[in-house]
TIVO-302155 format. One record per atom (N, C-alpha, C): residue in one letter; x negated, y, z. Coordinates in steps of 0.05 Angstrom, whole numbers, plus 5000, padded with zeros to 4 digits. Each point is the difference from the previous one (the first is absolute). Example, Ala and Ser with C-alpha at 12.3 -4.5 7.8 and 13.67 -1.06 7.14 Angstrom:
<sites>
A473648865156/A501850245000/A498250245000/S500750214986/S498450245001/S501550225014/
</sites>
This chain:
<sites>
M814106755161/M498649905024/M500950285031/D501249885019/D500650165016/D497750245013/D500150075013/D497750235021/D497949855013/A501749675015/A497949925014/A498649864983/D500849854981/D499249874978/D496950164989/A500950264996/A497550224984/A498850045029/L500850015012/L497150135018/L498949755011/A500449745005/A499149774998/A497150034978/F501749994970/F497450034982/F498650185006/D500250255004/D497850275004/D498949975022/M500449845024/M498650075022/M498349675001/A499749804981/A499649755009/A496850025000/P498449865010/P497450025014/P498350044975/V501049864972/V498349944980/V501150174976/G498750064976/G501050154980/G501649714982/I502350054983/I501949894997/I500750054969/V498549884977/V502150124973/V501849844988/M501750024985/M500849804982/M499350144959/T498949804993/T499850104974/T501449824981/E500250134973/E500749844981/E498050024979/A499349824982/A498049924983/A497450195008/R499149995024/R497150215006/R501650285009/V501950145000/V501250224995/V500850065028/I499950225020/I500449945029/I504250114994/R500949895009/R503150025006/R499550215027/S499649905015/S500950045028/S497049975021/C500250135016/C497949955020/C500550235033/N498749915015/N500650125031/N497750195002/A500250155019/A498750195017/A497149975000/R500049735011/R497949955015/R497849824971/F501749994984/F497949914969/F498850284988/A501650225001/A499250314989/A497850115020/A500649915017/A498350115031/A497649984996/M499849674996/M497049854999/M498550034983/T501750094975/T499050074969/T499150234990/G501450195022/G499350284998/G502150204981/H501449824992/H502450074982/H502550145003/D500650224990/D503350035005/D501949794996/R501249935018/R501449735000/R503150084971/A500150304993/A501850044984/A499149994968/T496749964996/T500150044974/T498649754985/L500049735029/L500349734995/L501749814978/P502550065001/P501249834995/P500150154969/G499449754980/G499850044960/G496849985002/Q498350015010/Q497349964999/Q498449684999/S498650004979/S499149645004/S498650035019/F499549755014/F497749915011/F497750064999/R499350104974/R497250054988/R498750185020/L502250215015/L498850215015/L497849985016/F500849705021/F497949945018/F497949804991/Y499750004983/Y496749874989/Y498150194981/D497449905000/D497750244990/D500249964961/S501649734999/S499250024974/S502549914987/E500550064973/E501749664987/E499449724999/R497150034995/R498949715011/R500149845027/A499850235016/A500749895038/A503149964996/F501750114982/F502249995008/F501049744981/A499349924973/A500849824997/A499749805006/A497849935012/A498649755024/A501649965012/T501950245019/T501849875021/T502749884985/R500650054978/R502049884991/R501449705005/D498149784995/D501149834998/D499449815023/I498150185026/I499249925020/I503749875021/G499749755002/G502249965016/G502249894984/L500049964984/L502149994985/L500449745000/T498849795003/T500749695000/T502649955030/P498950075023/P502350075027/P501850144999/L500250164981/L502550194995/L502049864983/R499349914980/R501149844990/R501649755007/E498249875019/E500249825015/E502250085021/G501050305006/G502050045022/G498450045028/R496850004999/R498050115027/R500050165002/D498750135018/D499250355004/D497249924992/Y499150224988/Y497250054995/Y498750135020/S497650065012/S498150225007/S497149895001/D498350274998/D497750074992/D499050275023/E497549965002/E498950245004/E499350214969/R500250215003/R498850144980/R499650255005/L499250234982/L499350315001/L502250074976/L500950335023/L500950134983/L498450294995/R500950124976/R499050275007/R501450225007/R499750185018/R501650105012/R499850294977/T501150205013/T500450284990/T498050144990/D498549975031/D497350124996/D497649924996/G500549704989/G497249924982/G500049675018/G500750115029/G498249775014/G502149764987/K498849845020/K500449755000/K502449865023/L501149825000/L502049965022/L500349645000/L498549875015/L499849715000/L503449905012/V500749914994/V503149875006/V499849685002/R501949915022/R501549754983/R502449964992/F499249934979/F502850064977/F502249725004/R502449994995/R501649784996/R501450084983/A500949764980/A502950074988/A501749794999/R502950074997/R501349814987/R502250124985/T500749804971/T501150074983/T503449965000/L501650164987/L502349895006/L501549894973/T498349954975/T500049934975/T497149814995/P500449715018/P497949904996/P500249864963/E500849984986/E499949904971/E499150234994/D499950305005/D498150174988/D499450155022/P498049885022/P498950155027/P499150334998/L499250184979/L498950244999/L502850104992/A502149844996/A502650224986/A500450175026/R500649915026/R500950095022/R498949855030/L497950175003/L498349925027/L500450185026/V499649875017/V500450225028/V497549885012/M497850185009/M498050075009/M498950105028/S498649955020/S499550105020/S497050014997/F498550245011/F497550015007/F499850145028/A498049895010/A499349995025/A497350085000/P499550195015/P496650174997/P497749875014/L497949894992/L499049875022/L497750155012/P499649945027/P497650195003/P497249954994/D498150245008/D497549934987/D499249865018/T500149985024/T499449745018/T503249885015/A499449795001/A501749775017/A499349955008/P500349965035/P498949745015/P501049744987/D501849924996/D501149734983/D498749944975/R499550184985/R498549954974/R496149935000/A500149794982/A497249945005/A498250124975/L501650214982/L498450134987/L499450234997/S497650104995/S499750334996/S502250104978/P500050215000/P500650204988/P499649994959/R497549905009/R498449994965/R500949684995/E499649825016/E501049774999/E502049944991/R502550135012/R501849994990/R501050084976/T499250264992/T500350054970/T498949834977/V497749925016/V499849784974/V501149785000/V501049835021/V501949775004/V502850064980/A501250225010/A502250154981/A499650094976/G497849944985/G499749994973/G499849734989/L498649795027/L499749764988/L502549894995/T502350035028/T502949924996/T500950064971/R499450294987/R502050014976/R498249924975/G498349825011/G498549824981/G497950214983/L498750205003/L497650184991/L498149875007/T498150064974/T496949895005/T498650215018/S497749995005/S497650125020/S500250334979/K499449934979/K500150234988/K501350204992/E503049825001/E502450165002/E500950165030/I498949905013/I500650015031/I498150305006/A497949884988/A497950305010/A500750264976/R501249964981/R501450134986/R501350225018/E502649925012/E502449995008/E499450235026/L498149835015/L498450165023/L498650194991/G497549974981/G499050295000/G497349865012/L499549765001/L497549885012/L498749844976/S497349995007/S498849794970/S500749675009/P499049904974/P501749695002/P497949895027/R497650034994/R498249915019/R500450035041/T501650155000/T500850075022/T502549825008/V502250004982/V502449824997/V499249695000/E498149934988/E498949745001/E498749915024/D498450225016/D498649905023/D501650065021/V503350055002/V501850035015/V500949685000/R500849954975/R501749745003/R497749864997/A498449894993/A497549825007/A499850065032/R500550205023/R500449935021/R502249865016/L502450064988/L502749915006/L500049724996/L498649884980/L499749744991/L498549935026/R497850095007/R498449835013/R501449985024/R501550265005/R501149965037/R501549815003/F502749994973/F502049835004/F499549774988/K497249934992/K499949674988/K501149954978/A500050284989/A502249874968/A497949954978/R500449834980/R498349944975/R500750204976/N502250094997/N501050194987/N502150285007/A500250164984/A503050185011/A502249845008/A501049864984/A502349885007/A500149895014/E497349815019/E499949905030/E500350115015/L498950274992/L500350265026/L502450125001/L501450034984/L502950084995/L501849875017/I499849694995/I500949845020/I500250035034/R496949934997/R499350055024/R501450315020/L499850184981/L500750275010/L503149975016/A501349864979/A503150065002/A500549805024/G498049815004/G501549885027/G500150135026/P501049755018/P501250195021/P497850235020/A496849864994/A498450235016/A499450174993/F501650124969/F499650244991/F502050145011/
</sites>
């Protein structure tokens, strides 16, 4: 990589990470800054570092593997843990360099989502619940991950189902993935 390529990588407006088997091999300065880490300490670290629990880390493992195996990109919204313990809601995108084994070499980008954005139809709480649904979590699992009661998550989920006229979580996610979202 020449100096111009390195500068473009570091100055990209989104965080960029290259992983091998879910271990960070390289990341740009933007990713380190948004997660609160010293960039020099990240290579060699497991991506587990950005999840509250082993269970949450394991739950994300297989999400998106089908499109990656088919040579397509994968995208969702997810929460990452910062070094200060805070949560960072991001638009996550991934592309594999090894479709036969998608997690062997993966390039990912992370764009922070603001708490309130005029073009977003969801509140921050609703987006965190939807992020959990996107990863296939139950309301209880989402509640545990977010430190909420399961009833609170169920209320948010029911409100979203009504608002988007969806019969279930799968239909809700399809509607939210459409052009209006």
